[in-house]
mmJSON file of the N, C-alpha and C atoms, coordinates in Angstrom:
{"data_MODEL":{"atom_site":{
"group_PDB":["ATOM","ATOM","ATOM","ATOM","ATOM","ATOM","ATOM","ATOM","ATOM","ATOM","ATOM","ATOM","ATOM","ATOM","ATOM","ATOM","ATOM","ATOM","ATOM","ATOM","ATOM","ATOM","ATOM","ATOM","ATOM","ATOM","ATOM","ATOM","ATOM","ATOM","ATOM","ATOM","ATOM","ATOM","ATOM","ATOM","ATOM","ATOM","ATOM","ATOM","ATOM","ATOM","ATOM","ATOM","ATOM","ATOM","ATOM","ATOM","ATOM","ATOM","ATOM","ATOM","ATOM","ATOM","ATOM","ATOM","ATOM","ATOM","ATOM","ATOM","ATOM","ATOM","ATOM","ATOM","ATOM","ATOM","ATOM","ATOM","ATOM","ATOM","ATOM","ATOM","ATOM","ATOM","ATOM","ATOM","ATOM","ATOM","ATOM","ATOM","ATOM","ATOM","ATOM","ATOM","ATOM","ATOM","ATOM","ATOM","ATOM","ATOM","ATOM","ATOM","ATOM","ATOM","ATOM","ATOM","ATOM","ATOM","ATOM","ATOM","ATOM","ATOM","ATOM","ATOM","ATOM","ATOM","ATOM","ATOM","ATOM","ATOM","ATOM","ATOM","ATOM","ATOM","ATOM","ATOM","ATOM","ATOM","ATOM","ATOM","ATOM","ATOM","ATOM","ATOM","ATOM","ATOM","ATOM","ATOM","ATOM","ATOM","ATOM","ATOM","ATOM","ATOM","ATOM","ATOM","ATOM","ATOM","ATOM","ATOM","ATOM","ATOM","ATOM","ATOM","ATOM","ATOM","ATOM","ATOM","ATOM","ATOM","ATOM","ATOM","ATOM","ATOM","ATOM","ATOM","ATOM","ATOM","ATOM","ATOM","ATOM","ATOM","ATOM","ATOM","ATOM","ATOM","ATOM","ATOM","ATOM","ATOM","ATOM","ATOM","ATOM","ATOM","ATOM","ATOM","ATOM","ATOM","ATOM","ATOM","ATOM","ATOM","ATOM","ATOM","ATOM","ATOM","ATOM","ATOM","ATOM","ATOM","ATOM","ATOM","ATOM","ATOM","ATOM","ATOM","ATOM","ATOM","ATOM","ATOM","ATOM","ATOM","ATOM","ATOM","ATOM","ATOM","ATOM","ATOM","ATOM","ATOM","ATOM","ATOM","ATOM","ATOM","ATOM","ATOM","ATOM","ATOM","ATOM","ATOM","ATOM","ATOM","ATOM","ATOM","ATOM","ATOM","ATOM","ATOM","ATOM","ATOM","ATOM","ATOM","ATOM","ATOM","ATOM","ATOM","ATOM","ATOM","ATOM","ATOM"],
"id":[1,2,3,4,5,6,7,8,9,10,11,12,13,14,15,16,17,18,19,20,21,22,23,24,25,26,27,28,29,30,31,32,33,34,35,36,37,38,39,40,41,42,43,44,45,46,47,48,49,50,51,52,53,54,55,56,57,58,59,60,61,62,63,64,65,66,67,68,69,70,71,72,73,74,75,76,77,78,79,80,81,82,83,84,85,86,87,88,89,90,91,92,93,94,95,96,97,98,99,100,101,102,103,104,105,106,107,108,109,110,111,112,113,114,115,116,117,118,119,120,121,122,123,124,125,126,127,128,129,130,131,132,133,134,135,136,137,138,139,140,141,142,143,144,145,146,147,148,149,150,151,152,153,154,155,156,157,158,159,160,161,162,163,164,165,166,167,168,169,170,171,172,173,174,175,176,177,178,179,180,181,182,183,184,185,186,187,188,189,190,191,192,193,194,195,196,197,198,199,200,201,202,203,204,205,206,207,208,209,210,211,212,213,214,215,216,217,218,219,220,221,222,223,224,225,226,227,228,229,230,231,232,233,234,235,236,237,238,239,240],
"type_symbol":["N","C","C","N","C","C","N","C","C","N","C","C","N","C","C","N","C","C","N","C","C","N","C","C","N","C","C","N","C","C","N","C","C","N","C","C","N","C","C","N","C","C","N","C","C","N","C","C","N","C","C","N","C","C","N","C","C","N","C","C","N","C","C","N","C","C","N","C","C","N","C","C","N","C","C","N","C","C","N","C","C","N","C","C","N","C","C","N","C","C","N","C","C","N","C","C","N","C","C","N","C","C","N","C","C","N","C","C","N","C","C","N","C","C","N","C","C","N","C","C","N","C","C","N","C","C","N","C","C","N","C","C","N","C","C","N","C","C","N","C","C","N","C","C","N","C","C","N","C","C","N","C","C","N","C","C","N","C","C","N","C","C","N","C","C","N","C","C","N","C","C","N","C","C","N","C","C","N","C","C","N","C","C","N","C","C","N","C","C","N","C","C","N","C","C","N","C","C","N","C","C","N","C","C","N","C","C","N","C","C","N","C","C","N","C","C","N","C","C","N","C","C","N","C","C","N","C","C","N","C","C","N","C","C","N","C","C","N","C","C"],
"label_atom_id":["N","CA","C","N","CA","C","N","CA","C","N","CA","C","N","CA","C","N","CA","C","N","CA","C","N","CA","C","N","CA","C","N","CA","C","N","CA","C","N","CA","C","N","CA","C","N","CA","C","N","CA","C","N","CA","C","N","CA","C","N","CA","C","N","CA","C","N","CA","C","N","CA","C","N","CA","C","N","CA","C","N","CA","C","N","CA","C","N","CA","C","N","CA","C","N","CA","C","N","CA","C","N","CA","C","N","CA","C","N","CA","C","N","CA","C","N","CA","C","N","CA","C","N","CA","C","N","CA","C","N","CA","C","N","CA","C","N","CA","C","N","CA","C","N","CA","C","N","CA","C","N","CA","C","N","CA","C","N","CA","C","N","CA","C","N","CA","C","N","CA","C","N","CA","C","N","CA","C","N","CA","C","N","CA","C","N","CA","C","N","CA","C","N","CA","C","N","CA","C","N","CA","C","N","CA","C","N","CA","C","N","CA","C","N","CA","C","N","CA","C","N","CA","C","N","CA","C","N","CA","C","N","CA","C","N","CA","C","N","CA","C","N","CA","C","N","CA","C","N","CA","C","N","CA","C","N","CA","C","N","CA","C","N","CA","C","N","CA","C","N","CA","C","N","CA","C","N","CA","C"],
"label_alt_id":[null,null,null,null,null,null,null,null,null,null,null,null,null,null,null,null,null,null,null,null,null,null,null,null,null,null,null,null,null,null,null,null,null,null,null,null,null,null,null,null,null,null,null,null,null,null,null,null,null,null,null,null,null,null,null,null,null,null,null,null,null,null,null,null,null,null,null,null,null,null,null,null,null,null,null,null,null,null,null,null,null,null,null,null,null,null,null,null,null,null,null,null,null,null,null,null,null,null,null,null,null,null,null,null,null,null,null,null,null,null,null,null,null,null,null,null,null,null,null,null,null,null,null,null,null,null,null,null,null,null,null,null,null,null,null,null,null,null,null,null,null,null,null,null,null,null,null,null,null,null,null,null,null,null,null,null,null,null,null,null,null,null,null,null,null,null,null,null,null,null,null,null,null,null,null,null,null,null,null,null,null,null,null,null,null,null,null,null,null,null,null,null,null,null,null,null,null,null,null,null,null,null,null,null,null,null,null,null,null,null,null,null,null,null,null,null,null,null,null,null,null,null,null,null,null,null,null,null,null,null,null,null,null,null,null,null,null,null,null,null],
"label_comp_id":["MET","MET","MET","ARG","ARG","ARG","MET","MET","MET","PRO","PRO","PRO","ILE","ILE","ILE","ARG","ARG","ARG","HIS","HIS","HIS","VAL","VAL","VAL","ALA","ALA","ALA","GLY","GLY","GLY","ASN","ASN","ASN","ILE","ILE","ILE","VAL","VAL","VAL","TRP","TRP","TRP","THR","THR","THR","VAL","VAL","VAL","HIS","HIS","HIS","GLY","GLY","GLY","GLN","GLN","GLN","VAL","VAL","VAL","TRP","TRP","TRP","ALA","ALA","ALA","VAL","VAL","VAL","TYR","TYR","TYR","ARG","ARG","ARG","VAL","VAL","VAL","ARG","ARG","ARG","GLY","GLY","GLY","SER","SER","SER","GLY","GLY","GLY","SER","SER","SER","ALA","ALA","ALA","HIS","HIS","HIS","ALA","ALA","ALA","SER","SER","SER","ARG","ARG","ARG","GLN","GLN","GLN","ALA","ALA","ALA","LYS","LYS","LYS","VAL","VAL","VAL","GLN","GLN","GLN","ARG","ARG","ARG","LEU","LEU","LEU","ARG","ARG","ARG","GLN","GLN","GLN","MET","MET","MET","GLU","GLU","GLU","THR","THR","THR","LEU","LEU","LEU","VAL","VAL","VAL","ARG","ARG","ARG","GLN","GLN","GLN","LEU","LEU","LEU","LYS","LYS","LYS","GLY","GLY","GLY","GLU","GLU","GLU","SER","SER","SER","MET","MET","MET","LEU","LEU","LEU","LEU","LEU","LEU","SER","SER","SER","LEU","LEU","LEU","CYS","CYS","CYS","PRO","PRO","PRO","ALA","ALA","ALA","VAL","VAL","VAL","ASP","ASP","ASP","PRO","PRO","PRO","ALA","ALA","ALA","SER","SER","SER","VAL","VAL","VAL","VAL","VAL","VAL","GLU","GLU","GLU","ARG","ARG","ARG","MET","MET","MET","THR","THR","THR","ALA","ALA","ALA","GLY","GLY","GLY","VAL","VAL","VAL","ASP","ASP","ASP"],
"label_asym_id":["A","A","A","A","A","A","A","A","A","A","A","A","A","A","A","A","A","A","A","A","A","A","A","A","A","A","A","A","A","A","A","A","A","A","A","A","A","A","A","A","A","A","A","A","A","A","A","A","A","A","A","A","A","A","A","A","A","A","A","A","A","A","A","A","A","A","A","A","A","A","A","A","A","A","A","A","A","A","A","A","A","A","A","A","A","A","A","A","A","A","A","A","A","A","A","A","A","A","A","A","A","A","A","A","A","A","A","A","A","A","A","A","A","A","A","A","A","A","A","A","A","A","A","A","A","A","A","A","A","A","A","A","A","A","A","A","A","A","A","A","A","A","A","A","A","A","A","A","A","A","A","A","A","A","A","A","A","A","A","A","A","A","A","A","A","A","A","A","A","A","A","A","A","A","A","A","A","A","A","A","A","A","A","A","A","A","A","A","A","A","A","A","A","A","A","A","A","A","A","A","A","A","A","A","A","A","A","A","A","A","A","A","A","A","A","A","A","A","A","A","A","A","A","A","A","A","A","A","A","A","A","A","A","A","A","A","A","A","A","A"],
"label_entity_id":["1","1","1","1","1","1","1","1","1","1","1","1","1","1","1","1","1","1","1","1","1","1","1","1","1","1","1","1","1","1","1","1","1","1","1","1","1","1","1","1","1","1","1","1","1","1","1","1","1","1","1","1","1","1","1","1","1","1","1","1","1","1","1","1","1","1","1","1","1","1","1","1","1","1","1","1","1","1","1","1","1","1","1","1","1","1","1","1","1","1","1","1","1","1","1","1","1","1","1","1","1","1","1","1","1","1","1","1","1","1","1","1","1","1","1","1","1","1","1","1","1","1","1","1","1","1","1","1","1","1","1","1","1","1","1","1","1","1","1","1","1","1","1","1","1","1","1","1","1","1","1","1","1","1","1","1","1","1","1","1","1","1","1","1","1","1","1","1","1","1","1","1","1","1","1","1","1","1","1","1","1","1","1","1","1","1","1","1","1","1","1","1","1","1","1","1","1","1","1","1","1","1","1","1","1","1","1","1","1","1","1","1","1","1","1","1","1","1","1","1","1","1","1","1","1","1","1","1","1","1","1","1","1","1","1","1","1","1","1","1"],
"label_seq_id":[1,1,1,2,2,2,3,3,3,4,4,4,5,5,5,6,6,6,7,7,7,8,8,8,9,9,9,10,10,10,11,11,11,12,12,12,13,13,13,14,14,14,15,15,15,16,16,16,17,17,17,18,18,18,19,19,19,20,20,20,21,21,21,22,22,22,23,23,23,24,24,24,25,25,25,26,26,26,27,27,27,28,28,28,29,29,29,30,30,30,31,31,31,32,32,32,33,33,33,34,34,34,35,35,35,36,36,36,37,37,37,38,38,38,39,39,39,40,40,40,41,41,41,42,42,42,43,43,43,44,44,44,45,45,45,46,46,46,47,47,47,48,48,48,49,49,49,50,50,50,51,51,51,52,52,52,53,53,53,54,54,54,55,55,55,56,56,56,57,57,57,58,58,58,59,59,59,60,60,60,61,61,61,62,62,62,63,63,63,64,64,64,65,65,65,66,66,66,67,67,67,68,68,68,69,69,69,70,70,70,71,71,71,72,72,72,73,73,73,74,74,74,75,75,75,76,76,76,77,77,77,78,78,78,79,79,79,80,80,80],
"pdbx_PDB_ins_code":[null,null,null,null,null,null,null,null,null,null,null,null,null,null,null,null,null,null,null,null,null,null,null,null,null,null,null,null,null,null,null,null,null,null,null,null,null,null,null,null,null,null,null,null,null,null,null,null,null,null,null,null,null,null,null,null,null,null,null,null,null,null,null,null,null,null,null,null,null,null,null,null,null,null,null,null,null,null,null,null,null,null,null,null,null,null,null,null,null,null,null,null,null,null,null,null,null,null,null,null,null,null,null,null,null,null,null,null,null,null,null,null,null,null,null,null,null,null,null,null,null,null,null,null,null,null,null,null,null,null,null,null,null,null,null,null,null,null,null,null,null,null,null,null,null,null,null,null,null,null,null,null,null,null,null,null,null,null,null,null,null,null,null,null,null,null,null,null,null,null,null,null,null,null,null,null,null,null,null,null,null,null,null,null,null,null,null,null,null,null,null,null,null,null,null,null,null,null,null,null,null,null,null,null,null,null,null,null,null,null,null,null,null,null,null,null,null,null,null,null,null,null,null,null,null,null,null,null,null,null,null,null,null,null,null,null,null,null,null,null],
"Cartn_x":[6.59,7.238,7.559,8.757,9.201,8.84,8.32,7.938,9.208,9.332,10.558,10.737,9.71,9.787,10.035,11.036,11.365,10.718,10.71,10.191,9.638,8.571,7.98,7.854,8.326,8.198,7.806,6.545,6.056,6.093,6.837,6.938,8.27,9.014,10.296,10.123,10.644,10.518,11.916,12.227,13.476,13.186,13.995,13.803,14.697,14.453,15.273,16.687,16.896,18.203,19.004,18.461,19.171,18.899,18.057,17.716,16.686,16.711,15.733,14.981,13.657,12.808,12.02,11.835,10.935,9.712,8.541,7.305,6.507,6.105,5.323,4.047,2.996,1.727,1.463,1.199,0.86,-0.641,-1.324,-2.778,-3.155,-4.261,-4.756,-5.164,-5.193,-5.542,-6.939,-7.768,-9.108,-9.05,-8.158,-7.914,-8.937,-9.972,-10.967,-11.603,-11.733,-12.344,-11.326,-10.031,-8.98,-8.726,-8.137,-7.808,-6.665,-6.528,-5.436,-4.091,-3.975,-2.726,-2.382,-3.379,-3.145,-2.705,-3.296,-2.912,-1.477,-1.113,0.241,1.247,0.899,1.787,2.003,0.946,1.059,1.942,1.772,2.601,4.062,4.338,5.717,6.337,5.551,6.051,6.442,5.61,5.914,7.152,7.267,8.437,9.708,9.644,10.797,11.203,10.228,10.499,11.223,10.739,11.35,12.759,12.978,14.311,15.341,14.911,15.838,16.234,15.592,15.937,17.275,18.036,19.329,19.104,19.973,19.871,18.765,18.251,17.185,15.845,14.968,13.632,12.626,11.386,10.335,9.046,8.318,7.034,5.953,5.116,4.022,2.71,1.784,0.473,-0.565,-1.256,-2.302,-3.626,-4.581,-5.89,-6.934,-7.677,-8.689,-9.855,-10.487,-11.686,-12.832,-13.573,-14.679,-15.962,-16.982,-18.275,-18.908,-19.206,-19.779,-21.088,-21.901,-23.179,-22.958,-21.937,-21.674,-21.214,-20.483,-20.044,-21.251,-22.19,-23.392,-24.231,-24.362,-25.134,-24.534,-23.197,-22.562,-22.721,-22.686,-22.817,-24.229,-25.216,-26.606,-27.213,-26.44,-26.949,-27.346,-28.563,-29.032,-29.564,-29.584,-30.092,-31.541,-32.405,-33.822,-34.058],
"Cartn_y":[-5.912,-5.735,-4.26,-3.961,-2.584,-2.084,-0.883,-0.289,0.013,-0.493,-0.317,1.08,1.935,3.264,4.302,5.137,6.174,7.505,7.842,9.149,9.063,9.822,9.907,11.374,11.732,13.1,13.006,13.292,13.167,11.708,11.412,10.029,9.388,10.031,9.513,8.941,7.726,7.019,6.651,7.012,6.625,5.469,4.413,3.268,3.402,2.571,2.581,2.068,1.433,0.901,1.868,3.06,4.058,4.006,3.102,3.031,4.111,4.571,5.552,4.945,4.987,4.453,5.596,5.53,6.444,5.618,6.093,5.362,6.12,5.426,6.036,5.247,5.947,5.302,5.478,4.39,4.431,4.226,5.201,5.117,4.066,3.41,2.422,3.068,2.286,2.817,2.38,1.996,1.534,0.249,-0.647,-1.852,-2.963,-2.696,-3.736,-4.223,-3.323,-3.687,-3.749,-3.69,-3.743,-5.195,-5.36,-6.71,-7.276,-8.582,-9.237,-8.723,-8.52,-8.024,-6.64,-5.768,-4.431,-4.504,-5.416,-5.57,-6.073,-7.045,-7.589,-6.515,-5.707,-4.635,-3.624,-3.262,-2.301,-2.882,-4.162,-4.807,-4.794,-5.114,-5.118,-3.713,-2.685,-1.308,-0.997,-1.423,-1.192,-1.972,-3.224,-4.034,-3.407,-2.89,-2.24,-1.011,-0.237,0.949,0.565,-0.457,-0.875,-1.407,-2.143,-2.698,-1.612,-0.462,0.61,1.455,1.245,1.987,1.517,2.418,2.085,1.489,0.606,0.006,-1.028,-1.228,-2.201,-1.574,-2.36,-1.868,-2.989,-2.593,-3.562,-3.052,-3.939,-3.607,-4.308,-3.512,-4.063,-3.726,-4.633,-4.399,-4.489,-3.407,-3.368,-3.134,-3.963,-3.847,-3.497,-2.438,-2.066,-3.051,-3.179,-4.019,-3.278,-3.983,-3.393,-4.107,-3.328,-3.895,-4.495,-5.784,-6.418,-5.771,-5.326,-4.7,-3.41,-2.636,-1.396,-1.694,-2.792,-3.183,-3.536,-4.312,-4.693,-3.466,-2.543,-1.325,-0.516,-0.387,0.349,-0.372,-1.705,-2.478,-2.373,-2.264,-2.261,-0.857,0.155,1.52,1.879,2.351,2.755,1.626,0.393,-0.744,-0.973,-1.077,-1.32,-2.767],
"Cartn_z":[25.631,24.346,24.162,23.759,23.578,22.178,22.095,20.812,20.005,18.76,17.983,17.392,17.485,16.882,17.97,17.749,18.715,18.341,17.051,16.641,15.221,14.959,13.623,13.254,12.072,11.561,10.096,9.809,8.433,8.014,6.952,6.493,6.891,7.803,8.265,9.663,9.872,11.152,11.648,12.905,13.546,14.484,14.411,15.295,16.522,17.522,18.733,18.46,17.302,16.937,16.067,15.815,15.033,13.543,13.095,11.676,11.352,10.127,9.668,8.495,8.57,7.508,6.888,5.595,4.9,4.495,4.829,4.57,3.516,2.469,1.394,1.182,0.832,0.523,-0.964,-1.624,-3.042,-3.149,-3.654,-3.777,-4.817,-4.569,-5.522,-6.827,-7.85,-9.176,-9.597,-8.636,-8.99,-9.785,-9.37,-10.157,-9.922,-9.16,-8.911,-10.209,-11.167,-12.449,-13.578,-13.224,-14.243,-14.644,-15.811,-16.281,-15.458,-15.505,-14.77,-15.27,-16.566,-17.148,-16.589,-16.449,-15.91,-14.451,-13.685,-12.28,-12.156,-12.984,-12.962,-13.361,-14.364,-14.807,-13.677,-12.968,-11.854,-10.745,-10.428,-9.414,-9.839,-11.081,-11.579,-11.495,-11.768,-11.648,-10.204,-9.256,-7.839,-7.413,-7.875,-7.54,-8.107,-9.318,-9.935,-9.139,-8.709,-7.898,-6.612,-5.917,-4.657,-4.893,-5.964,-6.253,-6.53,-7.04,-7.372,-6.163,-5.029,-3.824,-3.28,-2.717,-2.118,-0.735,-0.31,1.015,1.081,2.268,2.459,2.112,1.533,1.212,1.411,1.583,1.848,1.209,0.582,-0.019,0.782,1.433,2.222,1.551,1.601,1.019,2.127,2.334,3.349,2.646,2.913,2.275,3.333,3.11,4.098,4.102,5.242,5.335,4.644,3.822,3.082,3.473,3.779,4.129,2.877,2.861,1.666,1.225,2.167,1.81,1.022,1.378,0.636,-0.785,-0.964,-2.309,-3.162,-2.614,-3.358,-3.68,-2.74,-2.988,-4.127,-4.161,-5.252,-6.588,-6.569,-7.802,-8.377,-7.5,-7.964,-8.025,-7.711,-7.774,-9.202,-9.376,-10.697,-11.55,-11.028,-11.787,-11.398,-12.386,-12.113,-11.726],
"occupancy":[1.0,1.0,1.0,1.0,1.0,1.0,1.0,1.0,1.0,1.0,1.0,1.0,1.0,1.0,1.0,1.0,1.0,1.0,1.0,1.0,1.0,1.0,1.0,1.0,1.0,1.0,1.0,1.0,1.0,1.0,1.0,1.0,1.0,1.0,1.0,1.0,1.0,1.0,1.0,1.0,1.0,1.0,1.0,1.0,1.0,1.0,1.0,1.0,1.0,1.0,1.0,1.0,1.0,1.0,1.0,1.0,1.0,1.0,1.0,1.0,1.0,1.0,1.0,1.0,1.0,1.0,1.0,1.0,1.0,1.0,1.0,1.0,1.0,1.0,1.0,1.0,1.0,1.0,1.0,1.0,1.0,1.0,1.0,1.0,1.0,1.0,1.0,1.0,1.0,1.0,1.0,1.0,1.0,1.0,1.0,1.0,1.0,1.0,1.0,1.0,1.0,1.0,1.0,1.0,1.0,1.0,1.0,1.0,1.0,1.0,1.0,1.0,1.0,1.0,1.0,1.0,1.0,1.0,1.0,1.0,1.0,1.0,1.0,1.0,1.0,1.0,1.0,1.0,1.0,1.0,1.0,1.0,1.0,1.0,1.0,1.0,1.0,1.0,1.0,1.0,1.0,1.0,1.0,1.0,1.0,1.0,1.0,1.0,1.0,1.0,1.0,1.0,1.0,1.0,1.0,1.0,1.0,1.0,1.0,1.0,1.0,1.0,1.0,1.0,1.0,1.0,1.0,1.0,1.0,1.0,1.0,1.0,1.0,1.0,1.0,1.0,1.0,1.0,1.0,1.0,1.0,1.0,1.0,1.0,1.0,1.0,1.0,1.0,1.0,1.0,1.0,1.0,1.0,1.0,1.0,1.0,1.0,1.0,1.0,1.0,1.0,1.0,1.0,1.0,1.0,1.0,1.0,1.0,1.0,1.0,1.0,1.0,1.0,1.0,1.0,1.0,1.0,1.0,1.0,1.0,1.0,1.0,1.0,1.0,1.0,1.0,1.0,1.0,1.0,1.0,1.0,1.0,1.0,1.0,1.0,1.0,1.0,1.0,1.0,1.0],
"B_iso_or_equiv":[0.0,0.0,0.0,0.0,0.0,0.0,0.0,0.0,0.0,0.0,0.0,0.0,0.0,0.0,0.0,0.0,0.0,0.0,0.0,0.0,0.0,0.0,0.0,0.0,0.0,0.0,0.0,0.0,0.0,0.0,0.0,0.0,0.0,0.0,0.0,0.0,0.0,0.0,0.0,0.0,0.0,0.0,0.0,0.0,0.0,0.0,0.0,0.0,0.0,0.0,0.0,0.0,0.0,0.0,0.0,0.0,0.0,0.0,0.0,0.0,0.0,0.0,0.0,0.0,0.0,0.0,0.0,0.0,0.0,0.0,0.0,0.0,0.0,0.0,0.0,0.0,0.0,0.0,0.0,0.0,0.0,0.0,0.0,0.0,0.0,0.0,0.0,0.0,0.0,0.0,0.0,0.0,0.0,0.0,0.0,0.0,0.0,0.0,0.0,0.0,0.0,0.0,0.0,0.0,0.0,0.0,0.0,0.0,0.0,0.0,0.0,0.0,0.0,0.0,0.0,0.0,0.0,0.0,0.0,0.0,0.0,0.0,0.0,0.0,0.0,0.0,0.0,0.0,0.0,0.0,0.0,0.0,0.0,0.0,0.0,0.0,0.0,0.0,0.0,0.0,0.0,0.0,0.0,0.0,0.0,0.0,0.0,0.0,0.0,0.0,0.0,0.0,0.0,0.0,0.0,0.0,0.0,0.0,0.0,0.0,0.0,0.0,0.0,0.0,0.0,0.0,0.0,0.0,0.0,0.0,0.0,0.0,0.0,0.0,0.0,0.0,0.0,0.0,0.0,0.0,0.0,0.0,0.0,0.0,0.0,0.0,0.0,0.0,0.0,0.0,0.0,0.0,0.0,0.0,0.0,0.0,0.0,0.0,0.0,0.0,0.0,0.0,0.0,0.0,0.0,0.0,0.0,0.0,0.0,0.0,0.0,0.0,0.0,0.0,0.0,0.0,0.0,0.0,0.0,0.0,0.0,0.0,0.0,0.0,0.0,0.0,0.0,0.0,0.0,0.0,0.0,0.0,0.0,0.0,0.0,0.0,0.0,0.0,0.0,0.0],
"pdbx_formal_charge":[null,null,null,null,null,null,null,null,null,null,null,null,null,null,null,null,null,null,null,null,null,null,null,null,null,null,null,null,null,null,null,null,null,null,null,null,null,null,null,null,null,null,null,null,null,null,null,null,null,null,null,null,null,null,null,null,null,null,null,null,null,null,null,null,null,null,null,null,null,null,null,null,null,null,null,null,null,null,null,null,null,null,null,null,null,null,null,null,null,null,null,null,null,null,null,null,null,null,null,null,null,null,null,null,null,null,null,null,null,null,null,null,null,null,null,null,null,null,null,null,null,null,null,null,null,null,null,null,null,null,null,null,null,null,null,null,null,null,null,null,null,null,null,null,null,null,null,null,null,null,null,null,null,null,null,null,null,null,null,null,null,null,null,null,null,null,null,null,null,null,null,null,null,null,null,null,null,null,null,null,null,null,null,null,null,null,null,null,null,null,null,null,null,null,null,null,null,null,null,null,null,null,null,null,null,null,null,null,null,null,null,null,null,null,null,null,null,null,null,null,null,null,null,null,null,null,null,null,null,null,null,null,null,null,null,null,null,null,null,null],
"auth_seq_id":[1,1,1,2,2,2,3,3,3,4,4,4,5,5,5,6,6,6,7,7,7,8,8,8,9,9,9,10,10,10,11,11,11,12,12,12,13,13,13,14,14,14,15,15,15,16,16,16,17,17,17,18,18,18,19,19,19,20,20,20,21,21,21,22,22,22,23,23,23,24,24,24,25,25,25,26,26,26,27,27,27,28,28,28,29,29,29,30,30,30,31,31,31,32,32,32,33,33,33,34,34,34,35,35,35,36,36,36,37,37,37,38,38,38,39,39,39,40,40,40,41,41,41,42,42,42,43,43,43,44,44,44,45,45,45,46,46,46,47,47,47,48,48,48,49,49,49,50,50,50,51,51,51,52,52,52,53,53,53,54,54,54,55,55,55,56,56,56,57,57,57,58,58,58,59,59,59,60,60,60,61,61,61,62,62,62,63,63,63,64,64,64,65,65,65,66,66,66,67,67,67,68,68,68,69,69,69,70,70,70,71,71,71,72,72,72,73,73,73,74,74,74,75,75,75,76,76,76,77,77,77,78,78,78,79,79,79,80,80,80],
"auth_comp_id":["MET","MET","MET","ARG","ARG","ARG","MET","MET","MET","PRO","PRO","PRO","ILE","ILE","ILE","ARG","ARG","ARG","HIS","HIS","HIS","VAL","VAL","VAL","ALA","ALA","ALA","GLY","GLY","GLY","ASN","ASN","ASN","ILE","ILE","ILE","VAL","VAL","VAL","TRP","TRP","TRP","THR","THR","THR","VAL","VAL","VAL","HIS","HIS","HIS","GLY","GLY","GLY","GLN","GLN","GLN","VAL","VAL","VAL","TRP","TRP","TRP","ALA","ALA","ALA","VAL","VAL","VAL","TYR","TYR","TYR","ARG","ARG","ARG","VAL","VAL","VAL","ARG","ARG","ARG","GLY","GLY","GLY","SER","SER","SER","GLY","GLY","GLY","SER","SER","SER","ALA","ALA","ALA","HIS","HIS","HIS","ALA","ALA","ALA","SER","SER","SER","ARG","ARG","ARG","GLN","GLN","GLN","ALA","ALA","ALA","LYS","LYS","LYS","VAL","VAL","VAL","GLN","GLN","GLN","ARG","ARG","ARG","LEU","LEU","LEU","ARG","ARG","ARG","GLN","GLN","GLN","MET","MET","MET","GLU","GLU","GLU","THR","THR","THR","LEU","LEU","LEU","VAL","VAL","VAL","ARG","ARG","ARG","GLN","GLN","GLN","LEU","LEU","LEU","LYS","LYS","LYS","GLY","GLY","GLY","GLU","GLU","GLU","SER","SER","SER","MET","MET","MET","LEU","LEU","LEU","LEU","LEU","LEU","SER","SER","SER","LEU","LEU","LEU","CYS","CYS","CYS","PRO","PRO","PRO","ALA","ALA","ALA","VAL","VAL","VAL","ASP","ASP","ASP","PRO","PRO","PRO","ALA","ALA","ALA","SER","SER","SER","VAL","VAL","VAL","VAL","VAL","VAL","GLU","GLU","GLU","ARG","ARG","ARG","MET","MET","MET","THR","THR","THR","ALA","ALA","ALA","GLY","GLY","GLY","VAL","VAL","VAL","ASP","ASP","ASP"],
"auth_asym_id":["A","A","A","A","A","A","A","A","A","A","A","A","A","A","A","A","A","A","A","A","A","A","A","A","A","A","A","A","A","A","A","A","A","A","A","A","A","A","A","A","A","A","A","A","A","A","A","A","A","A","A","A","A","A","A","A","A","A","A","A","A","A","A","A","A","A","A","A","A","A","A","A","A","A","A","A","A","A","A","A","A","A","A","A","A","A","A","A","A","A","A","A","A","A","A","A","A","A","A","A","A","A","A","A","A","A","A","A","A","A","A","A","A","A","A","A","A","A","A","A","A","A","A","A","A","A","A","A","A","A","A","A","A","A","A","A","A","A","A","A","A","A","A","A","A","A","A","A","A","A","A","A","A","A","A","A","A","A","A","A","A","A","A","A","A","A","A","A","A","A","A","A","A","A","A","A","A","A","A","A","A","A","A","A","A","A","A","A","A","A","A","A","A","A","A","A","A","A","A","A","A","A","A","A","A","A","A","A","A","A","A","A","A","A","A","A","A","A","A","A","A","A","A","A","A","A","A","A","A","A","A","A","A","A","A","A","A","A","A","A"],
"auth_atom_id":["N","CA","C","N","CA","C","N","CA","C","N","CA","C","N","CA","C","N","CA","C","N","CA","C","N","CA","C","N","CA","C","N","CA","C","N","CA","C","N","CA","C","N","CA","C","N","CA","C","N","CA","C","N","CA","C","N","CA","C","N","CA","C","N","CA","C","N","CA","C","N","CA","C","N","CA","C","N","CA","C","N","CA","C","N","CA","C","N","CA","C","N","CA","C","N","CA","C","N","CA","C","N","CA","C","N","CA","C","N","CA","C","N","CA","C","N","CA","C","N","CA","C","N","CA","C","N","CA","C","N","CA","C","N","CA","C","N","CA","C","N","CA","C","N","CA","C","N","CA","C","N","CA","C","N","CA","C","N","CA","C","N","CA","C","N","CA","C","N","CA","C","N","CA","C","N","CA","C","N","CA","C","N","CA","C","N","CA","C","N","CA","C","N","CA","C","N","CA","C","N","CA","C","N","CA","C","N","CA","C","N","CA","C","N","CA","C","N","CA","C","N","CA","C","N","CA","C","N","CA","C","N","CA","C","N","CA","C","N","CA","C","N","CA","C","N","CA","C","N","CA","C","N","CA","C","N","CA","C","N","CA","C","N","CA","C","N","CA","C","N","CA","C","N","CA","C","N","CA","C"],
"pdbx_PDB_model_num":[1,1,1,1,1,1,1,1,1,1,1,1,1,1,1,1,1,1,1,1,1,1,1,1,1,1,1,1,1,1,1,1,1,1,1,1,1,1,1,1,1,1,1,1,1,1,1,1,1,1,1,1,1,1,1,1,1,1,1,1,1,1,1,1,1,1,1,1,1,1,1,1,1,1,1,1,1,1,1,1,1,1,1,1,1,1,1,1,1,1,1,1,1,1,1,1,1,1,1,1,1,1,1,1,1,1,1,1,1,1,1,1,1,1,1,1,1,1,1,1,1,1,1,1,1,1,1,1,1,1,1,1,1,1,1,1,1,1,1,1,1,1,1,1,1,1,1,1,1,1,1,1,1,1,1,1,1,1,1,1,1,1,1,1,1,1,1,1,1,1,1,1,1,1,1,1,1,1,1,1,1,1,1,1,1,1,1,1,1,1,1,1,1,1,1,1,1,1,1,1,1,1,1,1,1,1,1,1,1,1,1,1,1,1,1,1,1,1,1,1,1,1,1,1,1,1,1,1,1,1,1,1,1,1,1,1,1,1,1,1]
}}}
């Protein structure tokens, strides 16, 4: 399989087909404890941003793997 990326410079990616992509990372807002309404509002803001871009655009969501034990430790930290 041939690698589709020819060159990367900062957040700009050139493909072997001559296309240029700009890649941006949107940091999370700590929404794990946010209300459902707040999460939906944040998603709608991101969708609106992507729709306003010229040309083709894509919204990808990547979620890091989280160790369940570390989550429990943070939840119970300071609890007697």
